[in-house]
C-alpha positions as a printed NumPy array, in Angstrom:
array([[ -5.768, -37.343,  33.736],
       [ -5.741, -35.799,  30.299],
       [ -4.638, -37.229,  26.986],
       [ -4.427, -34.295,  24.573],
       [ -7.556, -32.798,  26.129],
       [ -9.476, -36.102,  26.288],
       [ -9.957, -36.245,  30.06 ],
       [-10.721, -39.068,  32.478],
       [-11.241, -39.723,  36.171],
       [ -9.022, -42.633,  37.226],
       [ -9.497, -45.06 ,  40.112],
       [ -7.057, -47.593,  41.549],
       [ -9.119, -50.789,  41.504],
       [ -7.249, -52.102,  44.541],
       [ -8.756, -49.292,  46.632],
       [-12.326, -48.949,  45.334],
       [-15.269, -51.204,  44.62 ],
       [-15.619, -51.582,  40.847],
       [-19.376, -52.046,  41.169],
       [-19.799, -48.863,  43.208],
       [-17.934, -46.467,  40.929],
       [-19.139, -47.91 ,  37.617],
       [-22.901, -47.731,  38.007],
       [-24.339, -45.508,  35.25 ],
       [-25.681, -43.069,  37.848],
       [-22.307, -42.71 ,  39.573],
       [-20.435, -42.306,  36.288],
       [-22.841, -39.624,  35.065],
       [-22.509, -37.786,  38.398],
       [-18.715, -37.911,  38.401],
       [-18.418, -36.865,  34.737],
       [-20.908, -33.993,  35.049],
       [-18.923, -30.834,  34.31 ],
       [-21.23 , -28.588,  36.31 ],
       [-22.077, -30.569,  39.44 ],
       [-19.356, -33.22 ,  39.465],
       [-15.663, -33.466,  38.64 ],
       [-16.183, -33.396,  34.898],
       [-14.671, -35.851,  32.388],
       [-15.178, -37.649,  29.088],
       [-15.15 , -40.961,  30.946],
       [-13.878, -42.909,  33.925],
       [-11.225, -45.624,  34.152],
       [-10.627, -48.272,  36.801],
       [ -7.254, -50.045,  36.753],
       [ -6.635, -53.349,  38.504],
       [ -4.026, -56.137,  38.397],
       [ -4.758, -58.713,  35.696],
       [ -2.275, -61.529,  36.37 ],
       [ -1.619, -64.004,  34.845],
       [ -3.114, -62.829,  31.531],
       [ -1.643, -59.317,  31.588],
       [ -0.169, -56.735,  33.93 ],
       [ -3.217, -54.479,  34.15 ],
       [ -6.909, -54.679,  33.31 ],
       [ -8.571, -51.498,  32.033],
       [-12.25 , -50.878,  32.727],
       [-13.37 , -47.872,  30.661],
       [-16.772, -46.172,  30.682],
       [-18.064, -43.232,  28.648],
       [-19.494, -40.21 ,  30.422],
       [-23.045, -41.429,  29.756],
       [-22.334, -44.588,  31.769],
       [-21.93 , -46.999,  28.873],
       [-18.902, -49.314,  28.779],
       [-16.558, -49.117,  25.79 ],
       [-14.261, -51.805,  24.423],
       [-11.404, -49.369,  23.929],
       [-10.381, -45.725,  24.258],
       [ -6.994, -44.817,  22.811],
       [ -6.254, -41.777,  24.952],
       [ -7.519, -43.549,  28.08 ],
       [ -5.097, -46.374,  27.261],
       [ -2.228, -43.914,  26.856],
       [ -3.157, -42.439,  30.235],
       [ -3.527, -45.948,  31.7  ],
       [  0.023, -46.753,  30.647],
       [  1.375, -43.732,  32.5  ],
       [ -0.844, -44.308,  35.547],
       [ -0.04 , -48.04 ,  35.76 ],
       [  3.647, -47.179,  35.988],
       [  2.966, -44.478,  38.623],
       [  0.92 , -46.882,  40.746],
       [  3.517, -49.642,  40.512],
       [  1.123, -51.957,  38.677],
       [  3.605, -52.438,  35.827],
       [  7.074, -51.464,  34.645],
       [  7.33 , -48.286,  32.592],
       [  9.743, -50.008,  30.174],
       [  7.01 , -52.355,  28.968],
       [  3.631, -53.685,  30.072],
       [  0.628, -55.597,  28.795],
       [ -2.848, -54.15 ,  29.232],
       [ -6.017, -56.145,  28.731],
       [ -9.2  , -54.571,  27.353],
       [-12.433, -55.926,  25.856],
       [-10.839, -55.13 ,  22.469],
       [ -7.854, -57.407,  23.191],
       [ -4.362, -57.252,  24.663],
       [ -2.306, -54.087,  24.205],
       [  1.452, -53.825,  24.671],
       [  2.557, -50.4  ,  25.883],
       [  5.478, -48.53 ,  27.375],
       [  6.791, -45.102,  28.323],
       [  9.281, -43.716,  25.818],
       [ 11.108, -40.533,  26.817],
       [  8.286, -39.796,  29.248],
       [  5.444, -40.259,  26.763],
       [  3.225, -43.353,  26.642],
       [  2.85 , -45.316,  23.448],
       [  0.568, -48.275,  22.814],
       [  0.507, -51.082,  20.238],
       [ -3.106, -51.633,  19.274],
       [ -4.668, -54.709,  17.736],
       [ -4.658, -54.682,  13.901],
       [ -7.249, -52.346,  12.403],
       [ -9.952, -54.371,  10.681],
       [-12.978, -53.874,   8.443],
       [-11.411, -51.01 ,   6.495],
       [-13.727, -49.587,   3.836],
       [-12.304, -46.771,   1.661],
       [-15.788, -45.618,   0.652],
       [-19.162, -45.566,   2.381],
       [-22.704, -45.185,   0.998],
       [-23.22 , -41.867,   2.781],
       [-24.085, -38.622,   1.029],
       [-21.461, -35.9  ,   1.211],
       [-22.211, -32.292,   2.069],
       [-20.39 , -29.14 ,   1.02 ],
       [-16.725, -29.238,   2.028],
       [-16.58 , -33.052,   2.358],
       [-14.504, -34.991,  -0.179],
       [-14.856, -38.671,   0.766],
       [-15.949, -40.912,   3.632],
       [-14.341, -44.169,   4.779],
       [-14.742, -46.575,   7.68 ],
       [-12.416, -48.579,   9.919],
       [-12.622, -50.496,  13.177],
       [ -9.762, -49.417,  15.468],
       [-10.984, -51.262,  18.537],
       [-14.276, -49.447,  17.997],
       [-15.902, -48.351,  14.704],
       [-15.054, -45.018,  13.116],
       [-16.21 , -43.008,  10.146],
       [-13.435, -40.845,   8.684],
       [-14.332, -37.892,   6.458],
       [-11.754, -36.113,   4.339],
       [-12.747, -32.465,   4.137],
       [-11.458, -29.108,   2.985],
       [-11.077, -27.619,   6.478],
       [-11.852, -29.544,   9.661],
       [-11.997, -26.325,  11.671],
       [-15.001, -25.149,   9.653],
       [-17.064, -28.335,  10.114],
       [-20.333, -28.132,  12.075],
       [-19.439, -31.131,  14.237],
       [-22.35 , -30.776,  16.655],
       [-24.819, -30.338,  13.784],
       [-23.574, -33.069,  11.435],
       [-22.209, -35.497,  14.018],
       [-25.382, -36.984,  15.572],
       [-26.81 , -38.171,  12.26 ],
       [-23.545, -39.683,  11.044],
       [-22.786, -41.258,  14.439],
       [-25.998, -43.301,  14.107],
       [-25.907, -43.892,  10.344],
       [-27.117, -47.399,   9.473],
       [-24.115, -47.996,   7.2  ],
       [-21.853, -48.072,  10.264],
       [-23.703, -50.952,  11.922],
       [-26.274, -51.22 ,  14.715],
       [-24.096, -49.557,  17.36 ],
       [-23.101, -46.635,  15.151],
       [-19.612, -45.15 ,  15.099],
       [-17.431, -42.273,  16.143],
       [-17.116, -39.645,  13.408],
       [-13.834, -37.955,  12.458],
       [-13.237, -35.059,  10.038],
       [ -9.674, -34.631,   8.753],
       [ -7.977, -32.01 ,   6.577],
       [ -4.342, -31.351,   5.627],
       [ -1.993, -29.016,   7.465],
       [  1.329, -27.585,   6.334],
       [  4.358, -29.847,   6.579],
       [  2.481, -33.05 ,   5.82 ],
       [  0.586, -33.062,   9.117],
       [ -3.183, -33.398,   9.554],
       [ -5.938, -31.726,  11.571],
       [ -8.91 , -33.72 ,  12.826],
       [-12.012, -33.345,  14.971],
       [-14.166, -36.091,  16.482],
       [-17.785, -36.572,  17.471],
       [-17.729, -39.417,  20.02 ],
       [-20.527, -41.839,  20.741],
       [-21.059, -42.348,  24.472],
       [-20.063, -38.726,  25.037],
       [-22.538, -37.725,  22.307],
       [-20.607, -34.632,  21.433],
       [-17.251, -33.339,  20.262],
       [-14.19 , -34.196,  22.354],
       [-10.842, -32.45 ,  22.218],
       [ -9.116, -35.649,  21.086],
       [ -9.806, -39.293,  20.283],
       [ -6.951, -41.798,  20.208],
       [ -8.694, -44.559,  18.285],
       [-10.067, -41.856,  15.994],
       [ -6.52 , -40.731,  15.234],
       [ -5.596, -44.338,  14.423],
       [ -8.615, -44.884,  12.169],
       [ -7.922, -41.555,  10.472],
       [ -4.27 , -42.485,   9.852],
       [ -5.305, -45.832,   8.384],
       [ -7.805, -44.24 ,   5.966],
       [ -5.283, -41.592,   4.931],
       [ -2.83 , -44.398,   4.149],
       [ -5.449, -46.429,   2.254],
       [ -6.425, -43.333,   0.267],
       [ -2.748, -42.803,  -0.615],
       [ -2.657, -39.405,   1.081],
       [ -0.215, -40.219,   3.895],
       [  2.93 , -42.175,   3.078],
       [  5.278, -41.172,   5.924],
       [  6.253, -43.809,   8.505],
       [  4.747, -41.611,  11.238],
       [  1.488, -39.743,  10.67 ],
       [  1.094, -36.681,  12.897],
       [ -2.447, -35.594,  13.706],
       [ -3.295, -32.317,  15.465],
       [ -6.053, -32.497,  18.081],
       [ -8.491, -29.761,  19.117],
       [ -6.414, -29.172,  22.248],
       [ -3.509, -28.168,  20.015],
       [ -1.482, -31.247,  20.981],
       [ -0.326, -33.834,  18.466],
       [ -0.942, -37.571,  18.369],
       [  1.501, -39.707,  16.396],
       [  0.485, -42.907,  14.623],
       [  2.914, -45.468,  13.181],
       [  1.456, -48.119,  10.887],
       [  2.983, -51.519,  10.183],
       [  1.553, -53.884,   7.573],
       [  0.337, -57.205,   9.01 ],
       [ -1.436, -60.248,   7.564],
       [ -4.693, -59.092,   9.146],
       [ -4.424, -55.398,   8.327],
       [ -2.588, -52.383,   9.712],
       [ -0.784, -52.781,  13.036],
       [ -0.864, -49.311,  14.653],
       [  1.236, -47.762,  17.398],
       [ -0.224, -44.626,  19.015],
       [  1.945, -42.142,  20.905],
       [  0.694, -39.12 ,  22.832],
       [  0.067, -37.428,  26.122],
       [ -0.901, -39.133,  29.398],
       [ -0.725, -36.46 ,  32.114],
       [ -2.013, -36.294,  35.684],
       [ -3.845, -33.01 ,  36.239],
       [ -4.839, -33.439,  39.88 ],
       [ -5.477, -35.997,  42.605],
       [ -8.322, -35.819,  45.113],
       [-10.967, -37.478,  47.219],
       [-14.629, -37.576,  46.245],
       [-16.553, -36.349,  49.275],
       [-20.052, -36.633,  47.813],
       [-21.668, -36.943,  44.425]])
């Protein structure tokens, strides 16, 4: 499946052994873009009653588990409905980052994430040419967000590794997002993702963290913040004020590209 170019190999947990397909060696083999299927990560879906409709197991392409992936959760919403694990009109997904309510709306999945916490409008990180300010937010996982003059001109692969591991973000590091304005009040962003250890075409939680920082900085005041991904597709983020922070809803693509059988990896 693909979510705005963020791609994943999905498994129905009722048909496969979770232990077999989630060993680091198997994940790395499956996600290898030259000798495997190729993906940013893998997802196993299984029934989660009585706590929720569906449990999401998500792993990065390097084999490490992640508490949350926004685009994988959008895709999981669509796939859960296709597999009959939940109703497309509304479902509850459980992740290590907490429960997520989701649904299909006019064919597109949208997910209500847990409130964004630990928002810091500034960070003690030196700027380089073209960067204006750096903030931080935890949208299920930690993110640095960098306002810049032109996201398309950023050296993501050169600057990303150092920032992804910067001590100011905590011991586990953070994803790194660069954002710049587009015409019409929209925004362009690019993401260096930990676990993939490179740039991905989209990052759902990165879009949420970016929207939150834009709101905190007073740069985005619309009820829906539209963010353009590197695949050319848009992610939409709605923010609602809550007692514990911003309550975000993320809307975007969750599309099946192909189905198959793994013969050997």
